N, C-alpha and C positions, 0 to 999 in steps of 0.2 A: 353601648356596644354596635360598632357600627363596622363597616367595608374594615376601614385599617385597623381595629381593635381586633377582627377575625381573619384576619390576612390568616395568618401559621398556622400550621396544621393543628387540631383539636380545639384552638384558642373559644372557638364559637362552642364545641361541648362543654371545657372547663367553665367557662361564665354562666351555660345556662344550669352544672351541676351544683356549681356555688349556693346559683339564688335560689334548687330546689334544697339543697340542706339545709339553706337558711343562715350560709357566712357573710351575706351582702343581704343589711338593708333596703339597698335603689339600687337599682338599674337605671342607668342613666341612656337612652341612645336613640337610633331614628326608627324608620319605623320600622326595621329590624326588629322590635321587641314590640313588635305589638303582631307579630304574626306567628297560630302557634302554637305557643307554648300555654304553658298550664302549671300554673305554681299556684295551688290549694289558700297558698297563708297571705297572697296578695288581696292588701284591700282599700288598697287607691293606686289609680292611676291618670295620671295626669297630661293633656295637653298643651308645650307650652310657648306661646304667636301663634294661635293656630291661623292667623292673616295671608301668614306664606304660604298656607295651601288653601288656602279660598281663593288666593291674589292670582295666581299664575296665567299665565296670556295662553291659555289650551282651552278649548271645548273644553274638555274633557274633566277639568280640577273640580268641581262640585260632586261627580261622581267619583274621582279620587278620593277625594277629602271624606264626604261620606262614608267609603271604605276603608281609608285609615281610619275614625273619628269613631266607628262600630266594634272592630275590630278590633283600639284598645282599650273601648269599653270593656270588650271581654274580658281583659284579662285583667279586673278587680274581679271578687266575692266569687270565685269556683271554689271555694272553701266552705265552711259551716257558720262564716263570718258574712257579711251582708258589707257590700265595696262600694265603693263612691268616686266618681271621675268627674275630675276639672279638668275645663276648656276652655286659654284664654288668649281672649280676642276683645280685639277692637269692634266689633260690629256682631254682638250677642243680640242682633237683633236680625241676622239673615236667616232666611227659608231655612237654608241646612242643620239648622240646630236641632228647630220642633221634630223634624224628621227621623234627628240622632235620640235623642232624649225621649221614644213613644218607641223605639227601637221601625219605625212605620220603614219600611224597604217599599211596601207597593206605593205609598202617598207619595215617598220619594222620586220611584222611577215615572209615576204618573207627571210632578212636575217638570222633571230634566226632559220624558217626553215629546211633552207641549212645546220647553223651549228651542229645542231640539227641531222639531218642527218650522216651529214660527221663522230658524234664521236658516236652513237649508242643511242641517249637518247630520253624518249622519246617523242614524242606518237612511234618512230622506236622503243625503245627494254623497258624492263620494268625494273627497279632497286628495291630491296631490302637492306634494310640496317639492321644489327646486333650492337647497342647501345653497349658496357663491363660495368660494372659499381661501380667505387672503394669505397673506408673509405680512400684509401691512398694513397698520389702520387707517391711517391716513390717506393710503393710497385704496383702500377698501370706496371708500367714502366718494372718490374721487374714479374711480369704475362704477358701480354703482350708478354713480347721476346719467353716464354714458349709456347704461344697461335699462336703467329707466326711463330713455328717454326715446328706447327701439321699440322698448312695449305699446312705447305708446303709441305707436305708429303701429303698430299690427292690428288689423279687420277684425271685427269681431268675429269674425267667420259662424259656418254652423254652430248648435245648440245652443246654451243656456253656461259660459261657463265668468264666473265673477275671476278677478284678479288680487289679490290680497295683497299690498307689498308692492315693489322691496320695503323691507326695512331689516334693521340690527337684529337679528336671533336672540332671544333673551338669553339664552347663553350665547353669549358671544366670542366668547373665546374657550374656543378645546385645541391641544397639543399643539401650541405657540403658531393657530392659523385662525383668524380675525372672519367669524361667518357673518350671512346676510342672509335671510332667507327670503321667498314671496308663498304664496297657498292660492291655489288652482281649486277653486269650490265649483261642479256643477251635479248632475244631475245625475247623467251619462260618460263612463269609463271611455268610452270610443272619445268622443270631443275632447275628455281633461287632456288626454294623450295625444292627440293632433294639436292644440293649443302648445301642449309644455316642447311639442316637438316647433313649432315657429317661435317659438320665446329660444331656443337652445339653435335652433337655425340662424335668427337675429343675431347673437350674441357668440357665437363660434370662433370668431375672429381677432376678439379679444385677448389679449394676452395678461397675464400674470393671473388666473382664474382660473377656479379650479368649482365643476359643478355636478350637484349629484338631486338623482331623484327619488323621492320617496315618496311608493304610488300606495295609499290608504295608510299615513304614518301612523304609530301608534301614538305619541307623542310630537308638541308640535313648538318643543326646547331646541 
C-alpha cells in the first residue's frame, strides 16, 4: 500500500477491505499502513530498515520516527490474540527504542525537548529555509560557490541568526530541478526575515537560479 497503488479511485478502500476480510495474509507498504487501520486479525507488525527513518537530516526526525513506530506497533494485537512488533535496525541502542517499547510518550517528550532547547530548535528558536533551484547540476555547484561567497561577506547584523549551509538539499532533485538550501536559525522572526532579505538582495542578480522561502518549515528535506 503506497501512493502509487492507491492512486486510482477506490483502490485504497479495496485494499483495506481485502485485509479486513482476510483475503490478504500480508500487507506491505509505506507509512500509510501504520495509520488509522483496525485489523483485529493482525498479530505481527514490522518495520524494515528503520535506520532510514532515524537518520534523516531533519531536527524532527526522532519525533516522526517515534510517532511512526508507535503507530505501527498499534496495528498488531488489536483482537483477542496478543501481537508482536519487530523493528529491523543497525542501531538497537538508539534512545528512541526504549521509549517505543515502553509506550513512554512523556519520557520521549522530555528527552526530545531537552535536545531542542540545547540546540535552539523550535519551539525555543525559529527557522527560515531558503531553497535554490537549478536546471543543471554542474552549473548549480558553480553558482552556489558564488552564492556562498556573497553570504560570507554579509555583516552579522542585529539579533542572533545562525546560517547553516548552503548545501545540497537532502532531496536533491525534484521535477527536474537540482536543489540547494540554507537554514537560518534565530530567536526572533524579525531578525530571520531581515537576514533572509539581505541574502536575497545579495544574490538577486545571479541568473539561472530560482529561490523559494519557507518560514517555519515543516521539514528540511
